[in-house]
C-alpha positions in Angstrom: 76.7 92.3 126.9 78.2 93.1 130.3 75.7 95.9 130.9 72.9 93.3 131.2 74.7 90.9 133.5 73.0 90.4 136.9 75.3 87.6 138.1 79.0 87.8 138.9 81.2 86.9 136.0 84.8 86.9 137.2 85.7 84.6 134.3 84.9 87.5 131.8 86.7 90.0 134.0 89.8 87.8 133.9 89.6 87.8 130.1 89.4 91.6 129.8 92.4 92.4 132.1 95.2 90.9 129.9 93.8 92.8 126.9 93.8 96.1 128.8 97.4 95.4 129.9 98.5 94.5 126.3 96.9 97.5 124.6 97.3 100.5 127.0 98.2 102.8 124.1 94.9 102.0 122.3 92.3 104.4 123.5 89.3 102.6 121.9 90.3 99.4 123.7 90.5 101.2 127.0 87.2 103.0 126.6 85.4 99.7 126.1 87.5 97.9 128.8 86.8 100.5 131.5 83.1 100.4 130.8 83.2 96.6 131.0 85.1 96.8 134.4 82.4 99.0 135.8 79.6 96.7 134.6 81.3 93.6 136.0 82.1 95.0 139.4 79.1 97.4 140.1 77.1 97.0 143.3 76.9 93.6 144.8 78.7 92.0 141.9 82.1 92.9 143.3 81.5 90.9 146.5 81.9 87.7 144.5 85.1 88.6 142.8 88.4 87.6 144.3 90.3 90.6 145.9 93.4 89.8 143.8 91.4 90.1 140.6 89.9 93.4 141.8 93.3 94.6 142.7 94.6 94.0 139.2 91.6 95.7 137.8 92.2 98.8 139.9 95.9 98.9 139.0 95.1 98.8 135.3 92.4 101.4 135.7 94.8 103.8 137.4 97.3 103.2 134.6 94.7 104.1 132.1 93.6 107.2 134.0 97.2 108.4 134.1 97.6 107.8 130.3 94.4 109.6 129.2 93.8 112.5 131.6 91.9 114.6 129.0 89.3 111.9 128.1 86.1 112.7 130.0 84.1 109.5 129.4 87.1 107.3 130.1 87.8 109.1 133.4 84.1 108.9 134.3 84.1 105.1 133.6 87.1 104.8 135.9 85.4 106.8 138.7 82.3 104.7 138.4 84.3 101.5 138.9 86.4 103.0 141.8 83.4 104.4 143.6 82.8 101.1 145.4 82.9 100.4 149.2 84.3 96.9 148.6 87.1 98.1 146.4 88.0 101.2 148.5 87.8 99.4 151.8 89.0 95.8 151.2 91.1 95.7 148.0 94.9 96.3 147.9 96.1 99.0 145.6 98.2 102.3 145.6 95.7 104.5 147.5 97.9 107.6 147.2 98.2 107.3 143.4 94.5 106.7 143.2 93.6 109.7 145.3 95.9 111.9 143.2 94.4 110.8 139.9 90.9 111.2 141.2 91.7 114.7 142.4 93.2 115.5 139.1 90.0 114.4 137.4 88.0 116.4 139.8 89.9 119.6 139.0 90.0 118.9 135.2 86.3 118.4 134.5 83.2 120.2 135.5 80.5 117.5 135.9 78.1 117.1 138.7 78.2 113.3 138.7 82.0 113.2 138.5 82.3 115.7 141.3 80.1 113.5 143.6 82.0 110.3 142.8 85.5 112.0 143.1 84.8 113.5 146.6 83.2 110.3 147.8 86.3 108.3 146.8 88.7 110.9 148.3 86.8 111.1 151.5 87.6 107.4 152.1 91.1 107.3 150.6 92.3 110.4 152.5 91.8 108.5 155.8 93.8 105.5 154.5 97.0 107.1 153.3 100.0 108.2 155.5 100.2 111.7 157.0 103.0 112.5 154.6 100.9 111.5 151.6 97.9 113.4 153.0 100.1 116.5 153.2 101.3 116.0 149.7 97.8 115.9 148.4 96.2 118.5 150.6 99.0 121.1 150.2 98.4 121.4 146.5 96.6 124.7 146.1 94.6 123.6 143.0 93.1 120.7 144.9 92.1 122.8 147.9 90.8 125.5 145.7 88.5 123.1 143.9 87.2 121.5 147.1 86.5 124.9 148.7 84.8 126.1 145.6 82.4 123.2 145.8 81.6 124.0 149.4 81.2 127.7 148.5 78.7 126.9 145.7 76.5 124.9 148.2 76.7 127.6 150.8 75.4 130.1 148.3 72.6 127.8 147.2 71.9 126.5 150.7 72.2 123.0 149.3 73.1 120.3 151.9 73.5 117.6 149.4 75.5 114.4 149.6 78.3 116.0 147.6 78.8 118.7 150.2 79.0 116.0 152.9 81.6 114.0 151.0 83.6 117.2 150.3 83.6 118.2 153.9 84.7 114.7 154.9 87.5 114.8 152.3 88.7 118.1 153.6 88.5 116.9 157.2 90.6 113.8 156.4 93.1 115.7 154.3 93.8 118.1 157.2 94.2 115.4 159.8 97.6 115.8 161.5 98.7 117.7 158.4 99.9 121.2 159.2 100.7 121.8 155.5 97.1 121.1 154.4 95.8 123.2 157.2 98.0 126.1 156.1 96.8 126.0 152.5 93.2 125.8 153.9 93.8 129.0 155.9 95.6 130.7 153.0 92.5 130.2 150.8 90.2 131.7 153.5 88.7 128.5 154.5 87.8 129.6 158.1 85.5 132.4 156.8 83.9 130.0 154.4 83.4 127.4 157.2 81.8 130.1 159.4 79.4 130.6 156.6 78.7 126.8 156.5 77.9 126.8 160.2 75.5 129.7 159.8 73.7 128.5 156.7 73.4 124.9 157.8 72.7 125.6 161.5 71.4 122.6 163.4 72.4 120.2 160.7 74.6 118.1 163.0 76.2 116.0 160.3 77.5 119.1 158.6 78.4 120.9 161.8 80.4 117.8 163.0 82.5 117.7 159.8 83.2 121.5 159.9 84.2 121.4 163.6 86.3 118.3 163.0 88.4 120.2 160.4 88.7 123.3 162.6 89.8 121.0 165.4 92.6 119.7 163.1 93.8 123.3 162.7 93.6 124.0 166.4 95.9 121.1 167.0 98.7 123.0 165.2 100.2 125.5 167.7 101.5 127.9 165.1 98.2 128.1 163.3 95.9 128.6 166.3 95.9 132.4 166.2 94.0 132.1 162.9 91.0 130.8 164.8 91.1 133.5 167.5 88.1 135.3 166.0 85.1 136.7 167.9 82.7 135.4 165.2 84.0 131.9 165.6 84.0 132.0 169.4 80.3 133.0 169.3 79.5 130.0 167.2 81.6 127.7 169.5 79.9 129.1 172.6 76.5 128.0 171.2 77.7 124.7 169.7 79.2 123.6 173.0 75.7 123.3 174.3 74.5 121.2 171.3 72.4 118.2 172.2 74.3 116.2 169.6 77.4 114.9 171.4 79.5 114.8 168.2 79.0 118.6 167.7 79.6 119.5 171.3 82.7 117.2 171.5 84.5 118.9 168.5 83.5 122.4 169.6 85.0 121.6 173.0 88.1 120.2 171.4 88.7 123.4 169.5 88.2 125.4 172.7 90.6 123.1 174.6 93.4 123.5 172.1 92.9 127.3 171.8 92.8 127.7 175.6 96.1 125.8 176.0 97.9 128.9 174.8 97.1 132.1 172.8 96.7 134.0 176.0 97.3 137.4 174.4 94.7 136.9 171.7 92.0 135.9 174.2 92.1 139.5 175.6 90.7 140.9 172.3 87.7 138.6 172.2 84.1 139.0 173.4 84.2 135.8 175.4 87.0 135.4 177.8 89.1 132.3 178.1 87.4 131.5 181.4 83.9 131.9 179.9 84.7 129.4 177.2 86.4 126.9 179.6 83.4 127.1 182.0 81.1 126.1 179.1 83.5 123.4 178.1 83.5 121.9 181.6 79.7 122.1 181.7 79.4 120.3 178.4 81.9 117.5 179.2 80.2 116.8 182.5 76.9 116.3 180.8 78.0 114.0 178.0 76.6 110.5 178.0 79.0 108.0 176.6 77.9 107.2 173.0 77.5 103.5 172.0 79.9 103.7 169.1 83.3 105.5 168.4 82.7 109.1 167.3 86.0 109.6 165.6 89.2 107.7 164.6 92.5 109.2 165.4 95.8 108.5 163.6 97.6 108.9 167.0 97.2 110.3 170.4 99.9 112.9 169.7 97.6 115.9 169.6 96.4 115.2 173.1 99.8 115.1 174.9 100.3 118.9 175.1 96.9 119.3 176.7 97.8 116.9 179.5 100.9 118.9 180.8 100.8 119.2 184.5 100.6 123.0 184.4 97.6 123.0 182.1 94.1 124.2 183.2 92.2 121.2 184.5 89.3 121.9 182.1 91.6 121.5 179.1 92.9 118.3 180.6 89.3 117.1 181.2 88.5 117.2 177.6 91.7 115.4 176.6 91.2 112.6 179.1 87.6 112.1 178.2 88.6 111.9 174.5 91.3 109.3 175.1 89.1 107.3 177.4 86.3 107.3 174.9 88.6 106.1 172.0 90.2 103.4 174.1 86.9 102.0 175.3 85.4 101.9 171.8 88.3 100.7 169.7 90.7 98.1 171.1 93.1 98.5 168.1 94.7 101.5 169.9 96.2 99.0 172.4 97.9 97.0 169.7 
């Protein structure tokens, strides 16, 4: 019956939730219930259901996911329901628990549709949990291994599909201000893989931005910067600094600014000198036109502070000041 509904029926949803709660240990009940939840909340239907009711539906769905981790169709039903902008953006629930269960499902099953939904959900949730929770998720090698494997598959097939973009976004958000996640990414040879992504998907600015955004997260961690001091990467950055797409140029410049803030010994072994890269950085920043909307959201301004030290090269400072000014003029919440 619910699969044919085209109008919101919160009354039926409110009938199903107590039954789910009362019979968590009955698999047949939960299979039918999770299918009904998806049917009743899919697409525009969720907009006409009270957030409290949706919150209860998510809580019960997570409980069921946790109870039946081996059941493919039930897990798929759950992901279908959770993969909703309204639910992920506006409804209150335990986002860390949700992200963990979704990543568990991603690792446990090999299904194209589940992969797509799981990384779409995680790409949003990873930006909404605390840095401590991000680190706890991203530092688990099995999660990182699965996400990088999905990227690797698409590099081999040269497939710039939506799943690749969601996966790159999830990795970018999981590494944000998380040295632990960045470390696992490096241990699993993520930099070499991402160099391959830049080469295979050259001039695809949406993909380049996500790759450079993640590498920028690594460059923010002083003890990890030496892992980025590679001639192959510098060659890519030298070109990408000149990109006509400001998002691409901005993140390439950010990586250069962080690397140029120290690593002096490592610069001596590279094809491009520190001064070469900083000249290109300055040239890029001076040509940027202020974009109409915010390019990136930061958890804090903490990563910029070391770049603004009084003894720092003025070109490193230039990028940091431009970045802070951009964010503050585009998002007033940073003043609150």
